[in-house]
Backbone as a chain_set.jsonl record, in Angstrom:
{"seq": "AAECQAKSPVRRIERLRVAREGDLVLIEATANAFLHHMMRNIAGLLIAIGKGEESVAWAQQVLSGRDRTRSAATAPAAGLCLQSVRYPAAFGLPRAPAEEALRV", "coords": {"N": [[14.42, -6.506, -50.122], [15.865, -9.286, -51.774], [16.693, -8.748, -54.326], [17.306, -6.099, -54.337], [19.877, -3.792, -54.673], [20.761, -1.561, -53.455], [22.885, 0.589, -51.556], [21.947, 1.69, -49.248], [18.799, 1.356, -47.635], [17.236, 3.556, -47.228], [14.989, 5.941, -48.3], [13.639, 9.036, -49.482], [10.467, 10.065, -49.626], [9.04, 12.558, -51.353], [6.638, 13.407, -52.266], [3.399, 12.052, -52.328], [0.621, 11.027, -53.944], [-2.713, 10.031, -54.115], [-5.359, 9.153, -56.13], [-8.645, 8.747, -57.5], [-9.744, 7.875, -60.684], [-12.333, 7.293, -62.464], [-12.538, 3.889, -62.998], [-9.975, 3.528, -62.223], [-7.261, 3.663, -59.875], [-4.992, 5.997, -59.094], [-1.626, 6.28, -58.238], [0.713, 8.498, -57.462], [4.072, 9.234, -57.137], [6.837, 11.027, -55.863], [10.215, 10.92, -55.312], [13.529, 10.827, -53.833], [14.855, 8.664, -54.765], [14.149, 5.267, -55.767], [13.403, 2.029, -54.438], [13.74, -1.495, -55.217], [10.654, -2.891, -55.936], [9.435, -0.985, -54.339], [7.264, 0.82, -54.927], [5.272, -1.053, -55.411], [5.066, -2.179, -52.9], [4.157, 0.028, -51.434], [1.725, 0.413, -52.763], [0.418, -1.981, -52.036], [0.117, -1.579, -49.267], [-1.575, 0.685, -49.301], [-3.798, -0.412, -50.579], [-4.672, -2.259, -48.655], [-5.528, -0.491, -46.664], [-7.505, 0.903, -48.095], [-9.38, -1.13, -48.518], [-10.341, -1.394, -46.025], [-9.117, -3.126, -44.327], [-6.986, -2.403, -42.794], [-5.86, 0.423, -40.8], [-5.227, 3.998, -41.13], [-3.594, 4.79, -39.06], [-2.24, 2.406, -38.571], [-0.643, 2.268, -40.863], [1.082, 4.401, -40.368], [2.433, 3.353, -38.172], [3.71, 1.155, -39.358], [5.434, 2.442, -41.18], [7.018, 4.032, -39.446], [8.144, 2.037, -37.923], [9.903, 0.746, -39.585], [10.023, -1.89, -40.555], [9.625, -4.092, -42.891], [8.321, -6.551, -42.915], [6.093, -6.247, -41.358], [4.206, -4.993, -42.804], [1.645, -4.745, -45.374], [0.848, -7.175, -47.956], [2.911, -7.304, -50.882], [1.83, -5.554, -53.694], [0.555, -7.073, -56.666], [2.297, -7.047, -59.816], [0.73, -6.86, -62.086], [-1.388, -4.648, -63.68], [-0.196, -2.409, -62.637], [1.491, 0.511, -63.666], [4.259, 2.164, -64.904], [4.482, 5.492, -65.445], [6.1, 7.785, -65.912], [9.481, 9.004, -65.657], [11.469, 11.272, -64.02], [14.345, 13.302, -63.964], [16.635, 15.353, -62.081], [17.498, 18.591, -63.383], [20.197, 19.042, -63.26], [21.47, 16.743, -64.102], [21.552, 16.931, -66.814], [20.097, 15.596, -68.801], [18.255, 14.931, -71.804], [14.852, 15.951, -72.301], [12.05, 14.234, -73.218], [8.905, 14.733, -74.83], [5.934, 13.775, -73.041], [4.154, 12.182, -74.519], [5.79, 10.938, -76.427], [7.493, 9.503, -74.78], [5.836, 7.555, -73.786], [5.261, 5.863, -75.87], [5.429, 2.583, -77.129]], "CA": [[14.322, -7.625, -51.049], [17.165, -9.818, -52.19], [17.042, -8.15, -55.619], [17.699, -4.708, -54.136], [21.32, -3.66, -54.556], [21.062, -0.242, -52.911], [23.774, 0.586, -50.396], [21.109, 2.042, -48.097], [17.382, 1.235, -47.962], [16.53, 4.777, -46.857], [14.574, 6.805, -49.404], [12.801, 10.14, -49.03], [9.311, 10.327, -50.485], [8.761, 13.985, -51.274], [5.222, 13.623, -52.592], [2.626, 10.848, -52.619], [-0.752, 11.434, -54.254], [-3.598, 8.932, -54.487], [-6.602, 9.7, -56.685], [-9.462, 7.825, -58.286], [-10.226, 8.375, -61.975], [-13.17, 6.212, -62.981], [-12.209, 2.591, -62.401], [-8.545, 3.495, -61.902], [-6.702, 4.342, -58.708], [-3.67, 6.485, -59.487], [-0.68, 6.561, -57.161], [1.833, 9.259, -58.016], [5.094, 9.425, -56.108], [8.092, 11.701, -56.163], [11.176, 10.566, -54.269], [14.919, 11.042, -54.231], [15.209, 7.422, -55.46], [13.199, 4.202, -55.458], [13.951, 0.696, -54.223], [13.072, -2.594, -55.914], [9.303, -3.169, -55.429], [8.998, 0.043, -53.392], [5.915, 1.296, -55.24], [4.353, -2.178, -55.223], [4.863, -2.288, -51.451], [3.296, 1.152, -51.053], [0.391, 0.109, -53.294], [-0.16, -3.025, -51.186], [-0.27, -0.933, -48.02], [-2.739, 1.531, -49.576], [-4.924, -1.298, -50.885], [-5.156, -2.787, -47.372], [-6.269, 0.591, -46.012], [-8.695, 1.159, -48.906], [-10.347, -2.217, -48.315], [-10.77, -1.377, -44.631], [-8.422, -4.182, -43.573], [-6.05, -1.737, -41.886], [-6.148, 1.844, -40.591], [-4.154, 4.944, -41.436], [-2.671, 4.723, -37.913], [-1.404, 1.222, -38.799], [0.358, 2.638, -41.874], [2.075, 5.228, -39.685], [3.24, 2.442, -37.353], [4.549, 0.374, -40.271], [6.492, 3.309, -41.704], [7.945, 4.444, -38.388], [8.816, 0.845, -37.419], [10.933, 0.356, -40.559], [10.085, -3.35, -40.642], [8.805, -4.452, -44.051], [7.526, -7.754, -42.653], [4.877, -5.865, -40.638], [3.338, -4.292, -43.746], [0.739, -5.557, -46.192], [1.477, -7.922, -49.049], [3.325, -6.547, -52.061], [0.813, -5.588, -54.748], [1.048, -7.737, -57.877], [2.718, -6.123, -60.875], [-0.356, -6.727, -63.066], [-2.214, -3.468, -63.475], [0.618, -1.26, -62.268], [2.115, 1.055, -64.871], [5.166, 3.293, -64.738], [4.106, 6.49, -66.439], [7.22, 8.642, -66.295], [10.629, 9.149, -64.765], [12.06, 12.598, -64.186], [15.627, 13.482, -63.287], [16.966, 16.767, -61.888], [18.137, 19.251, -64.529], [21.653, 18.965, -63.084], [21.985, 15.58, -64.824], [21.71, 17.306, -68.214], [19.451, 14.631, -69.699], [17.21, 15.53, -72.636], [13.485, 15.63, -71.893], [11.149, 13.924, -74.329], [7.499, 14.965, -74.483], [5.315, 12.6, -72.418], [3.549, 11.317, -75.54], [6.856, 10.137, -77.027], [8.038, 8.605, -73.764], [4.891, 6.471, -73.533], [5.148, 4.966, -77.028], [6.184, 1.339, -76.989]], "C": [[15.718, -8.047, -51.486], [17.634, -9.175, -53.486], [17.567, -6.725, -55.481], [19.199, -4.625, -53.895], [21.728, -2.298, -54.001], [21.966, -0.36, -51.69], [23.005, 0.904, -49.12], [19.644, 1.918, -48.504], [16.582, 2.499, -47.651], [16.263, 5.622, -48.098], [13.658, 7.882, -48.839], [11.681, 10.358, -50.046], [8.945, 11.79, -50.284], [7.287, 14.28, -51.514], [4.589, 12.276, -52.89], [1.182, 11.283, -52.784], [-1.525, 10.199, -54.683], [-4.902, 9.551, -54.957], [-7.339, 8.62, -57.461], [-9.9, 8.552, -59.557], [-11.018, 7.251, -62.617], [-12.865, 4.926, -62.246], [-10.752, 2.499, -61.952], [-8.248, 4.175, -60.573], [-5.277, 4.713, -59.096], [-2.844, 6.771, -58.241], [0.512, 7.245, -57.814], [2.818, 9.523, -56.89], [6.297, 10.157, -56.672], [9.028, 11.396, -55.0], [12.587, 10.834, -54.762], [15.466, 9.822, -54.971], [14.168, 6.384, -55.059], [13.947, 2.886, -55.29], [13.161, -0.32, -55.037], [11.743, -2.89, -55.207], [8.764, -2.098, -54.483], [7.573, 0.506, -53.677], [4.891, 0.169, -55.112], [4.069, -2.39, -53.741], [3.951, -1.177, -50.945], [1.872, 0.895, -51.533], [-0.298, -0.95, -52.439], [-0.658, -2.47, -49.863], [-1.532, -0.095, -48.222], [-3.979, 0.702, -49.901], [-5.519, -1.844, -49.587], [-5.97, -1.735, -46.621], [-7.576, 0.847, -46.762], [-9.777, 0.11, -48.739], [-10.88, -2.247, -46.885], [-10.124, -2.454, -43.778], [-7.474, -3.602, -42.535], [-6.419, -0.258, -41.796], [-4.965, 2.71, -41.021], [-3.125, 4.924, -40.303], [-1.726, 3.526, -38.053], [-0.296, 1.548, -39.801], [1.461, 3.482, -41.245], [3.0, 4.364, -38.828], [4.205, 1.636, -38.227], [5.723, 1.22, -40.754], [7.493, 3.705, -40.622], [8.715, 3.253, -37.819], [9.919, 0.342, -38.317], [11.136, -1.153, -40.645], [9.114, -3.8, -41.723], [7.9, -5.647, -43.773], [6.226, -7.44, -41.919], [3.872, -5.166, -41.549], [2.421, -5.272, -44.469], [1.535, -6.303, -47.259], [1.862, -6.969, -50.176], [2.244, -6.669, -53.121], [1.384, -6.3, -55.971], [1.391, -6.701, -58.945], [1.605, -5.882, -61.888], [-1.215, -5.515, -62.716], [-1.437, -2.238, -63.052], [1.392, -0.795, -63.495], [3.008, 2.237, -64.511], [4.852, 4.291, -65.835], [5.283, 7.359, -66.857], [8.308, 8.614, -65.227], [11.215, 10.518, -65.05], [13.351, 12.666, -63.383], [15.881, 14.971, -63.101], [17.704, 17.32, -63.111], [19.658, 19.147, -64.46], [22.267, 17.773, -63.815], [22.168, 15.868, -66.314], [21.094, 16.337, -69.206], [18.386, 15.317, -70.539], [15.838, 15.093, -72.141], [12.643, 15.407, -73.13], [9.733, 14.273, -73.902], [6.879, 13.671, -73.965], [4.735, 11.644, -73.451], [4.602, 10.406, -76.174], [7.391, 9.118, -76.032], [7.132, 7.401, -73.545], [4.742, 5.517, -74.704], [6.009, 3.735, -76.83], [6.237, 0.603, -78.298]], "O": [[16.634, -7.227, -51.552], [18.837, -9.066, -53.725], [18.2, -6.202, -56.399], [19.731, -5.306, -53.018], [22.899, -1.922, -54.066], [21.832, -1.286, -50.891], [23.368, 0.441, -48.038], [19.277, 2.33, -49.604], [15.36, 2.5, -47.801], [17.179, 5.97, -48.843], [12.981, 7.665, -47.834], [11.922, 10.78, -51.176], [8.585, 12.207, -49.183], [6.755, 15.278, -51.028], [5.158, 11.456, -53.61], [0.588, 11.844, -51.863], [-1.056, 9.415, -55.508], [-5.486, 10.38, -54.26], [-6.73, 7.699, -58.006], [-10.364, 9.691, -59.51], [-10.445, 6.358, -63.242], [-12.925, 4.873, -61.017], [-10.346, 1.497, -61.365], [-8.908, 5.144, -60.199], [-4.458, 3.842, -59.39], [-3.31, 7.424, -57.308], [1.227, 6.644, -58.616], [2.435, 9.983, -55.815], [6.714, 9.929, -57.808], [8.67, 11.592, -53.839], [12.814, 11.042, -55.954], [16.434, 9.937, -55.722], [13.398, 6.597, -54.122], [14.983, 2.659, -55.914], [12.051, -0.04, -55.489], [11.726, -3.114, -53.997], [7.713, -2.304, -53.876], [6.756, 0.578, -52.759], [3.747, 0.425, -54.738], [2.95, -2.741, -53.368], [3.071, -1.42, -50.119], [0.917, 1.132, -50.794], [-1.487, -0.822, -52.148], [-1.73, -2.846, -49.39], [-2.454, -0.155, -47.409], [-5.091, 1.082, -49.534], [-6.741, -1.888, -49.437], [-6.989, -2.058, -46.011], [-8.631, 0.991, -46.144], [-10.965, 0.426, -48.809], [-11.769, -3.038, -46.569], [-10.531, -2.675, -42.638], [-7.193, -4.236, -41.517], [-7.19, 0.251, -42.61], [-3.858, 2.219, -41.244], [-1.925, 5.028, -40.554], [-0.551, 3.616, -37.697], [0.853, 1.152, -39.61], [2.639, 3.301, -41.554], [4.204, 4.61, -38.764], [5.371, 1.458, -37.877], [6.869, 0.769, -40.739], [8.699, 3.709, -40.87], [9.814, 3.423, -37.291], [10.786, -0.41, -37.871], [12.259, -1.636, -40.789], [7.909, -3.878, -41.485], [6.814, -5.74, -44.346], [5.338, -8.291, -41.863], [2.792, -4.787, -41.097], [2.432, -6.473, -44.199], [2.733, -6.083, -47.434], [1.206, -5.95, -50.39], [1.789, -7.773, -53.416], [2.566, -6.15, -56.28], [0.829, -5.606, -58.961], [1.541, -4.809, -62.488], [-1.702, -5.385, -61.593], [-1.968, -1.129, -63.103], [1.888, -1.612, -64.27], [2.558, 3.196, -63.884], [4.945, 3.971, -67.02], [5.445, 7.642, -68.044], [8.079, 8.253, -64.073], [11.432, 10.876, -66.207], [13.435, 12.152, -62.268], [15.388, 15.777, -63.89], [18.441, 16.598, -63.783], [20.33, 19.163, -65.492], [23.46, 17.787, -64.118], [22.866, 15.125, -67.004], [21.539, 16.269, -70.352], [17.681, 16.195, -70.042], [15.684, 13.988, -71.62], [12.535, 16.283, -73.988], [9.391, 14.126, -72.729], [7.259, 12.585, -74.404], [4.813, 10.427, -73.282], [4.333, 9.232, -76.429], [7.707, 7.989, -76.407], [7.609, 6.334, -73.158], [4.147, 4.451, -74.547], [7.165, 3.826, -76.417], [6.833, -0.471, -78.378]]}, "num_chains": 1, "name": "protein.A"}
């Protein structure tokens, strides 16, 4: 994306979990860093698979092809919620309890 200012677009997703809780679909990701719209792009891909529009094999092709234009549409921001951000202890940042971090 034009808004992305990263020197390299390569990111390592260490964990990706998708779960349904009632009417909600939760997508939890752990990565070494995130790009602009990265989670919205992943959500769009997962939505296409969930609706039966695409297959899991297609997702593997999209990821290995490294061509964003071959993927699904970016999911709209509405309904997506950043729950938390965690940094390695080496950064020495204080950790607030989750309840405090979510207060707006």
